ROSELO-493293 format. One record per atom (N, C-alpha, C, O, CB): residue number from 0; residue in three letters; x negated, y, z negated. Coordinates in pm, whole numbers. Glycine has a CB too. Layout:
BEGIN
 num residu     px     py     pz
 NUM    Ala      X      Y      Z
...
This chain:
BEGIN
 num residu     px     py     pz
   0    Unk  -5155    -92   4505
   0    Unk  -5227   -216   4480
   0    Unk  -5370   -182   4440
   0    Unk  -5433    -93   4497
   0    Unk  -5224   -309   4605
   1    Unk  -5419   -256   4342
   1    Unk  -5554   -234   4294
   1    Unk  -5634   -363   4309
   1    Unk  -5583   -471   4281
   1    Unk  -5554   -185   4147
   2    Unk  -5758   -350   4353
   2    Unk  -5848   -464   4369
   2    Unk  -5950   -460   4256
   2    Unk  -6010   -356   4229
   2    Unk  -5918   -463   4509
   3    Unk  -5969   -574   4190
   3    Unk  -6065   -584   4081
   3    Unk  -6197   -645   4131
   3    Unk  -6197   -736   4214
   3    Unk  -6008   -669   3966
   4    Unk  -6306   -593   4079
   4    Unk  -6438   -647   4111
   4    Unk  -6462   -776   4033
   4    Unk  -6386   -810   3943
   4    Unk  -6549   -543   4081
   5    Unk  -6567   -845   4069
   5    Unk  -6603   -968   3997
   5    Unk  -6627   -937   3849
   5    Unk  -6585  -1014   3763
   5    Unk  -6730  -1034   4061
   6    Unk  -6694   -827   3820
   6    Unk  -6722   -789   3682
   6    Unk  -6591   -759   3606
   6    Unk  -6575   -800   3491
   6    Unk  -6816   -666   3678
   7    Unk  -6500   -688   3670
   7    Unk  -6372   -655   3605
   7    Unk  -6291   -781   3576
   7    Unk  -6231   -792   3470
   7    Unk  -6290   -559   3693
   8    Unk  -6290   -875   3669
   8    Unk  -6217  -1001   3647
   8    Unk  -6281  -1078   3533
   8    Unk  -6212  -1130   3446
   8    Unk  -6216  -1087   3777
   9    Unk  -6413  -1085   3533
   9    Unk  -6486  -1154   3425
   9    Unk  -6452  -1092   3290
   9    Unk  -6428  -1165   3193
   9    Unk  -6638  -1148   3449
  10    Unk  -6451   -961   3282
  10    Unk  -6420   -893   3156
  10    Unk  -6273   -913   3115
  10    Unk  -6242   -919   2996
  10    Unk  -6450   -743   3168
  11    Unk  -6185   -923   3213
  11    Unk  -6042   -937   3185
  11    Unk  -6006  -1077   3137
  11    Unk  -5929  -1092   3042
  11    Unk  -5963   -903   3308
  12    Unk  -6059  -1178   3202
  12    Unk  -6019  -1316   3168
  12    Unk  -6117  -1385   3073
  12    Unk  -6088  -1493   3022
  12    Unk  -6005  -1398   3294
  13    Unk  -6232  -1324   3050
  13    Unk  -6332  -1376   2957
  13    Unk  -6389  -1511   2997
  13    Unk  -6426  -1592   2912
  13    Unk  -6273  -1387   2820
  14    Unk  -6397  -1536   3126
  14    Unk  -6460  -1657   3181
  14    Unk  -6584  -1615   3258
  14    Unk  -6591  -1503   3309
  14    Unk  -6361  -1738   3272
  15    Unk  -6681  -1705   3267
  15    Unk  -6800  -1678   3347
  15    Unk  -6762  -1679   3495
  15    Unk  -6662  -1740   3533
  15    Unk  -6911  -1784   3318
  16    Unk  -6840  -1612   3578
  16    Unk  -6813  -1615   3723
  16    Unk  -6812  -1758   3778
  16    Unk  -6735  -1788   3870
  16    Unk  -6917  -1532   3797
  17    Unk  -6897  -1845   3724
  17    Unk  -6900  -1984   3770
  17    Unk  -6770  -2057   3737
  17    Unk  -6719  -2134   3818
  17    Unk  -7019  -2058   3708
  18    Unk  -6717  -2033   3618
  18    Unk  -6591  -2099   3580
  18    Unk  -6475  -2044   3662
  18    Unk  -6386  -2119   3702
  18    Unk  -6564  -2080   3429
  19    Unk  -6474  -1915   3686
  19    Unk  -6371  -1855   3771
  19    Unk  -6375  -1918   3909
  19    Unk  -6270  -1950   3966
  19    Unk  -6390  -1701   3782
  20    Unk  -6494  -1937   3963
  20    Unk  -6509  -1999   4096
  20    Unk  -6458  -2143   4095
  20    Unk  -6395  -2186   4192
  20    Unk  -6656  -1995   4140
  21    Unk  -6485  -2217   3988
  21    Unk  -6436  -2355   3978
  21    Unk  -6283  -2359   3973
  21    Unk  -6221  -2440   4042
  21    Unk  -6494  -2425   3854
  22    Unk  -6224  -2271   3892
  22    Unk  -6078  -2265   3884
  22    Unk  -6018  -2227   4019
  22    Unk  -5918  -2284   4062
  22    Unk  -6034  -2165   3777
  23    Unk  -6079  -2132   4084
  23    Unk  -6032  -2087   4215
  23    Unk  -6039  -2201   4317
  23    Unk  -5945  -2222   4394
  23    Unk  -6114  -1966   4263
  24    Unk  -6149  -2275   4317
  24    Unk  -6165  -2387   4411
  24    Unk  -6063  -2497   4384
  24    Unk  -6022  -2568   4476
  24    Unk  -6307  -2444   4401
  25    Unk  -6021  -2511   4258
  25    Unk  -5922  -2613   4221
  25    Unk  -5779  -2563   4240
  25    Unk  -5684  -2636   4213
  25    Unk  -5943  -2655   4075
  26    Unk  -5763  -2439   4287
  26    Unk  -5630  -2384   4307
  26    Unk  -5563  -2341   4179
  26    Unk  -5440  -2331   4174
  26    Unk  -5543  -2483   4377
  27    Unk  -5641  -2315   4074
  27    Unk  -5586  -2281   3943
  27    Unk  -5612  -2135   3905
  27    Unk  -5593  -2097   3790
  27    Unk  -5642  -2372   3838
  28    Unk  -5656  -2055   4001
  28    Unk  -5684  -1913   3978
  28    Unk  -5656  -1840   4108
  28    Unk  -5674  -1897   4216
  28    Unk  -5832  -1890   3928
  29    Unk  -5613  -1715   4101
  29    Unk  -5586  -1641   4225
  29    Unk  -5707  -1638   4318
  29    Unk  -5822  -1631   4274
  29    Unk  -5543  -1498   4192
  30    Unk  -5679  -1643   4447
  30    Unk  -5787  -1643   4546
  30    Unk  -5845  -1504   4564
  30    Unk  -5774  -1403   4557
  30    Unk  -5737  -1696   4680
  31    Unk  -5973  -1501   4587
  31    Unk  -6042  -1375   4611
  31    Unk  -6009  -1320   4749
  31    Unk  -5964  -1393   4838
  31    Unk  -6193  -1393   4597
  32    Unk  -6031  -1191   4766
  32    Unk  -6011  -1122   4893
  32    Unk  -6149  -1079   4942
  32    Unk  -6221  -1010   4869
  32    Unk  -5913   -999   4879
  33    Unk  -6186  -1118   5061
  33    Unk  -6314  -1075   5116
  33    Unk  -6301   -931   5165
  33    Unk  -6222   -903   5255
  33    Unk  -6361  -1170   5233
  34    Unk  -6378   -841   5104
  34    Unk  -6369   -699   5136
  34    Unk  -6476   -656   5235
  34    Unk  -6460   -557   5305
  34    Unk  -6379   -617   5010
  35    Unk  -6582   -729   5239
  35    Unk  -6693   -699   5330
  35    Unk  -6785   -818   5336
  35    Unk  -6755   -924   5282
  35    Unk  -6770   -572   5284
  36    Unk  -6898   -800   5401
  36    Unk  -6991   -911   5418
  36    Unk  -7040   -966   5284
  36    Unk  -7057  -1087   5268
  36    Unk  -7110   -867   5504
  37    Unk  -7063   -878   5189
  37    Unk  -7117   -920   5058
  37    Unk  -7031   -872   4942
  37    Unk  -7081   -854   4831
  37    Unk  -7259   -869   5041
  38    Unk  -6903   -852   4966
  38    Unk  -6816   -797   4861
  38    Unk  -6683   -869   4858
  38    Unk  -6619   -886   4962
  38    Unk  -6794   -646   4881
  39    Unk  -6643   -912   4738
  39    Unk  -6511   -974   4720
  39    Unk  -6440   -905   4605
  39    Unk  -6501   -833   4526
  39    Unk  -6525  -1127   4692
  40    Unk  -6310   -926   4598
  40    Unk  -6230   -871   4490
  40    Unk  -6107   -956   4470
  40    Unk  -6080  -1047   4549
  40    Unk  -6192   -725   4518
  41    Unk  -6032   -927   4366
  41    Unk  -5908   -998   4336
  41    Unk  -5797   -896   4319
  41    Unk  -5820   -787   4267
  41    Unk  -5922  -1087   4208
  42    Unk  -5678   -931   4364
  42    Unk  -5562   -843   4348
  42    Unk  -5528   -841   4199
  42    Unk  -5502   -945   4139
  42    Unk  -5439   -891   4436
  43    Unk  -5528   -721   4141
  43    Unk  -5508   -707   3997
  43    Unk  -5378   -774   3950
  43    Unk  -5378   -844   3849
  43    Unk  -5506   -560   3959
  44    Unk  -5269   -752   4022
  44    Unk  -5140   -808   3978
  44    Unk  -5142   -960   3977
  44    Unk  -5080  -1021   3890
  44    Unk  -5027   -758   4067
  45    Unk  -5211  -1022   4071
  45    Unk  -5220  -1168   4072
  45    Unk  -5296  -1219   3950
  45    Unk  -5257  -1320   3890
  45    Unk  -5289  -1217   4201
  46    Unk  -5402  -1150   3912
  46    Unk  -5478  -1190   3794
  46    Unk  -5395  -1168   3667
  46    Unk  -5395  -1252   3578
  46    Unk  -5612  -1111   3785
  47    Unk  -5325  -1055   3660
  47    Unk  -5239  -1029   3544
  47    Unk  -5126  -1130   3535
  47    Unk  -5090  -1173   3425
  47    Unk  -5182   -886   3552
  48    Unk  -5069  -1169   3649
  48    Unk  -4965  -1273   3649
  48    Unk  -5021  -1406   3599
  48    Unk  -4954  -1478   3525
  48    Unk  -4905  -1290   3791
  49    Unk  -5144  -1439   3640
  49    Unk  -5211  -1561   3596
  49    Unk  -5227  -1559   3443
  49    Unk  -5201  -1659   3376
  49    Unk  -5349  -1577   3666
  50    Unk  -5270  -1445   3390
  50    Unk  -5284  -1431   3245
  50    Unk  -5149  -1441   3175
  50    Unk  -5138  -1505   3070
  50    Unk  -5351  -1297   3211
  51    Unk  -5047  -1379   3232
  51    Unk  -4913  -1384   3171
  51    Unk  -4862  -1527   3167
  51    Unk  -4796  -1566   3071
  51    Unk  -4816  -1295   3249
  52    Unk  -4891  -1604   3270
  52    Unk  -4851  -1744   3272
  52    Unk  -4915  -1820   3156
  52    Unk  -4850  -1904   3093
  52    Unk  -4889  -1809   3406
  53    Unk  -5042  -1792   3128
  53    Unk  -5109  -1855   3014
  53    Unk  -5040  -1817   2883
  53    Unk  -5020  -1903   2797
  53    Unk  -5258  -1815   3009
  54    Unk  -5004  -1691   2869
  54    Unk  -4935  -1645   2747
  54    Unk  -4798  -1710   2734
  54    Unk  -4759  -1751   2625
  54    Unk  -4921  -1493   2747
  55    Unk  -4726  -1718   2846
  55    Unk  -4593  -1780   2843
  55    Unk  -4602  -1926   2800
  55    Unk  -4520  -1973   2721
  55    Unk  -4525  -1769   2980
  56    Unk  -4702  -1998   2852
  56    Unk  -4718  -2138   2815
  56    Unk  -4756  -2152   2668
  56    Unk  -4712  -2245   2601
  56    Unk  -4823  -2204   2903
  57    Unk  -4838  -2060   2619
  57    Unk  -4875  -2062   2478
  57    Unk  -4753  -2039   2390
  57    Unk  -4733  -2108   2291
  57    Unk  -4984  -1957   2449
  58    Unk  -4672  -1940   2428
  58    Unk  -4556  -1904   2348
  58    Unk  -4446  -2009   2352
  58    Unk  -4366  -2019   2259
  58    Unk  -4502  -1771   2395
  59    Unk  -4440  -2087   2458
  59    Unk  -4336  -2189   2468
  59    Unk  -4383  -2324   2417
  59    Unk  -4308  -2421   2419
  59    Unk  -4289  -2203   2611
  60    Unk  -4507  -2330   2370
  60    Unk  -4561  -2455   2319
  60    Unk  -4485  -2498   2194
  60    Unk  -4451  -2415   2109
  60    Unk  -4711  -2441   2290
  61    Unk  -4460  -2626   2183
  61    Unk  -4388  -2679   2066
  61    Unk  -4486  -2724   1957
  61    Unk  -4444  -2765   1849
  61    Unk  -4298  -2797   2106
  62    Unk  -4615  -2715   1987
  62    Unk  -4715  -2756   1888
  62    Unk  -4718  -2654   1775
  62    Unk  -4718  -2533   1798
  62    Unk  -4855  -2771   1952
  63    Unk  -4721  -2705   1655
  63    Unk  -4733  -2618   1538
  63    Unk  -4855  -2661   1459
  63    Unk  -4877  -2781   1441
  63    Unk  -4604  -2621   1451
  64    Unk  -4933  -2567   1411
  64    Unk  -5051  -2605   1331
  64    Unk  -5008  -2669   1200
  64    Unk  -4909  -2630   1139
  64    Unk  -5140  -2482   1304
  65    Unk  -5085  -2767   1158
  65    Unk  -5053  -2836   1033
  65    Unk  -5142  -2787    921
  65    Unk  -5130  -2834    808
  65    Unk  -5067  -2987   1048
């Protein structure tokens, strides 16, 4: 298991830390893991699964550009 830092998650999903926090609070992003008093991280596989879900929804979309 690999834990991603806030910077790694930001670079991976291309969202600002504030937007990631909003998604997380709304239950729409994997929850962070508290690693220490001032350190958090995210389980890499959970973030990758979240990204894969976005890709799957994009690929199954019936919308076609006109």
